N, C-alpha and C positions, 0 to 999 in steps of 0.2 A: 207371551201373554200381553195383551194391550194394557196401556197405562190405566184405562178406565176400569180394569178388573182388579185394581189394588186400592187399598185404603191405608191411611196412616194411623197407627196405633200410638197413643200417648201413654207413657208409663212413668210412675213416680219411682225415684231411686234415692240412695243416700247422697247423691250429688245433684239433685234436682230432676227436672223432667228430661226423659229421653224418648226417642221415637223409633218405631219399627214399621217397615213396609209389610203389609199383610194382604194376602190374596183374599178376595171376596168369594172364592169358590167354596162350596160346602165342605165341612170337615170330612176327612176320610179316615178309615181304620188304619192304624199304624202297621208297618211291615215288621217282621221279626228282627230285621237288622237295625231298625230305628229305635225300638224299645225292646231289647232282648230279654228273655227269661233266663236268669242265672241261678243255678242250683248251688246254694251255699251250705249244703248239709255238712261239709267238712270244716266249717269255719272255726270250730272249737277243737280241731284235731292237731293244732300245733303250727309252728312257723312254716314248715314245708308245704302243708296243705293250704295255708293262707297265701303263700307265694304263688301257688298254682291258680288260686281264685283270682289273684290280682291281675293276671293276664287277661281274663275276661272282663273284669270290672274296669280296668284301665281303658279298654276299647270303648266301652259304653260311656264312661265319664268324659272321654275325649270326643265322642260322637254327639248325640243329642243331650247328654248329661242325665238321661233317664234310663232306668232299667227296672225290671221286676226281679224280686228274689223269692225263691221257693225253698222249702226245707230250712226255714229260718230259725226254728227251735222255739217259737212262741206258740204254746199250746192253744188249740182251737177253743177249749173251754175258757181260757183266760180272755181271749178275744171276745167270745160271746158274752161273758159276764160283763166286760167293759161296755160292750154294745148295749146290753140291757140297762146298765147304769145310766148311760147317756140318754137312752130313750125315756127312761123314768124321769130324768131331769127335764127334758124338753117337753114332755107331755103334761107338765104341771101348768096351772094357771099362770098367766103373765105376772101377776103380783108376787107369786112365790119365787119366780125366777129373778125378779128385781131385787130380792134380798141380797143377791150376790152380783148385782150389776157392776159393770166395769167402772162406772162413774163413782162408785164407792171405794174403789181400789186405789192404792198409791202407785201401783206398778202394772196396771193394765190387765190384771187377773179378773176372772169371773165371767159374767154373762153379757153377751152382746146380742141385741135384737136386730131384725131386718132393717136395713137402711142406715145403721149406725156407722158403717164404714163405706168408703168410696175409693177403692183401690186404684182403678184406672179412670182418669178423666174422660177417656174416649167412650166409656161404657156406662151403664146404669150404676146406681148405688148397689151395694152387695145385698142380694136377696137371700139371706141366710141367718140362722141363729148360731151362736157359738158359745162355748164355755172353755176358758183357758186357765191353766195353772202352770207356774214356773218352778224351776229347780229350787228345792229346799233340802239342805244336807241332812236333815234329820230323817228323811225318807230314802236316802241313797242306799242302794243295795251294797255298796262298798262302805261299810260302817265308818262313821266319822266321830272323832272326839270333838264335840261341839265347842268345848272350852278352848281349843287350840287353833281355831280357824283364824288365819291372819286377818288383820284389819283391812288390808287392801282387797281381800276377797269378800269380806263382810259388806263392804261398801257397794258391791255389785249384786248381792243376793236379792232376788225378787220374789221369792215364795211368800205367800201370805195365808195365814190361818183362816181368814174370812171366807175363803172358798169352801172350806170344810165345815166351818161353823154354820154357814148358811144353807148347807145341804145335809146336815146331820139327821134330818127327819126322813131322808130317803134311805130305805134299808140297804145296807152294804155299799152305798155309793162311794164313799171314800176308800173303803177296802178294795173293792173291785177295780176302781180307777187307778189306784196306786200300784196294785199288782201288775196291771197292764203297763203302766208307766215304767216301773222298775225293769220289766222284761225288755222294753224298748231301749232303756238306758244301757243295759248290759250288752244288748246286740249292737247298739251304736258305738260303744267303746271298742268293741271287737272289730267292727267294720272300719273304725279309724286306723287300726293296725294294718288292715288290708290297703286302705288308701295311702298310708305311708309307703308301703312297698310299691304301689302303683307309681309313686312319685320318686322312686329310686332312693328311698330313705330306709334306715333300719325300722323294723316294724314297731318298735317301742318309742319311736321318735316323738309321737304326739301324746304319749302317756302323761307327761307332766302338765299338759294343757287340758286334760280332761278330768282333773280331780274334782273341780267344782264347776261343771260345764254349764253352758246354756243348754237346757233340756226342757223345752216347753211342750207340755201336753195340751192338746186341743180336741174338743168334740165339735164337729160342724153338722148342723141339721138343715137340710133343704126341703121345705114343704112341697108337697105334691101340687101341681098346677092343674086347675080345671081346664077342660078343653077350650072354653071360651078365652081363658087367659093365654093359652098357647097360641090361639088364633090371632090375638091382638099383639103378641110379643114381637119386638123387632130383633134384628140380629145383634143389637147392642144391649139387650136385656140379659143380664148374667146372674148366676148364683154367687160367684166370686170373680171379681174382675181380674184382668190380665196383670201378671206380676212375676217377679222372680223371688225366690226365698232368700232371706238375708244371711243366714248363718252358714255352717259348713255343709250339712246335708239334711235331708228330710226322709223319714220313714212314714209312708202313708198306707194305712189300711182303708180300703173303700168297700162299701157293700156292693151288691150285685146290680144296682141300678145304673151306675155309670154317670158320666158327665164331665170327667176330667179330659181336658184337651191341651195339647202341647204344640208350641209353635216350632215346627221343623222348617228351617229356612224361612220361607214366607207363607207356608201352608199349615193350617190347623190340622192336627191329626188326633185321633181318639186313643187315649190310654184306657182301653176297655178293661173292666174288672176281670181278673183271672182268679178263680177260687184257690185258696191256699197260698196266696202271694201277698207281699207288700210291694208298693212302688217306692223306689229310691230315686231321689234327684239331688243333684249338686246345687249348693247355694252360693251366694255371691262371695262370701268370705273365703271359701275354699278355692273358688275360681281365681280370686285375686292372689291368694298365696301361691297358686300354681302358675301365676303370670299368664292367665287365660288358656293354659293347657287344658284344664277341665272346663266344661261348659255349664254355666248357670242359665237355664233355658226358661223363657217366658211360658207360662201356663195359666189356665183359668178353669173355672167350673161353669159349664153351660148347661143349665138345668131346664130340660124339656120333658119332664116325666109326670105321669099321673099318679105316681106313688112317691112316698117320702124317700129321701136319700140321706144316708149318714156316712160321714167319714171321720177317721180318727188319726190325724197327723201328729207326728212327733218331730219337733225341730231341734236339731243338735248342733251345738257350736262349742268352740273352745272357751276355757275360763274367761269370763268377761274382763278380768283385770289384766290379762296377759297381752302385751303388745307383740304383734307378729309381723314379720317382714315377708316379702316374697322369698320363696325357698331357693336356696343356692343351687339346687338341682334343676331348677326351671329357668335358669338364666345362663348366658354366656356373653362373650364380647359382641356378638351380633344380635343378641336378644336381651338387652338390659332390663332391669325391673321396671314395670309399668306403673307401679303403685307405691305409695309411701307406707311406712310402717303404721299400723293402727291396731287397736284391740277390737275383739269381736263386740264387746260391750259398747265401745265408742261408735262403732259402725252402725249398730242397731239404733243407738240414740240418734245419730245423725240422720238415719233414714226416717225415723218417726218424726223428728223435728222438722224435716223437710216436707212432710205431708204424706208419707206412705199410707197412713191411715187418716185420710183427710177430714173425716167427720168427727172422729174421736179426738180427745185431747192428746197431746204428746205424752210419751213415756217420761217419767221423772227419774 
């Protein structure tokens, strides 16, 4: 391919700007080997079943870092109720949504409007609305004695009641949102066991790191484009700019509209919606703990639809107070650790303070 058929993509990261070479060829559909569909129906059947699953998930994590999961155990009614809650929020007048605007939050929770963030300097500002809430131990499906939470854990907790107080007028919004979030958290903790086995560790190795985890729920809404808007749009106009996810891994429910694209080598490929599945992708923190054995892959949302699009990602990371090193199973005398020890919380802070969300103020 000639040099003129490539462009340079500029990305924000925890360590400043990084660059990727990207083909200007139109995005193509993914092949089954690039983003495989993995049946995880046995994930709750015990260690032997999870060890078998790990064989398939390891290959995907070391490949593109993206895969679909089916038979994940989250009931379709729970997903649909959360979907309805999200749409009820986004269909409100702008003034109502601003009651929970992110600029009123101490920790980046709440509502973001189109253009508030600018994830990739090479592309447009992000043309989406969002609603975010972060881990709060009082809603954890693993019941907590709130009076015994260690001070070093409390210092990193980012949940805020303002997101629920400002949406209390929406029927069942908090209830349906948190039911979905709890299901995602339970699934993520169990997937962490599988990832431990993938990395040649005991399956309970990560359990002490997921007691008060990073567990960010997000609703993203991409408005339909009129035909004249699509005609005027350039290849750099995006719904959500090119980026990698910061924490360990992401569970993504997406509706039937599509728009998610993954950078495979230098080519954009489409992670098309598959009914009954979630998309799972590896994040930066798990990639560095694996010494780059796992891949945290660049992706974006390229919105070119005449109907609205909704996605519901869940970002999962280890306890923000826990400093983690590169895993001993991922190094040897010929492959020393590439990264210094750091906590998931510190890495997220570093990323935002270096401009990962360039328009919004940094996380505190």
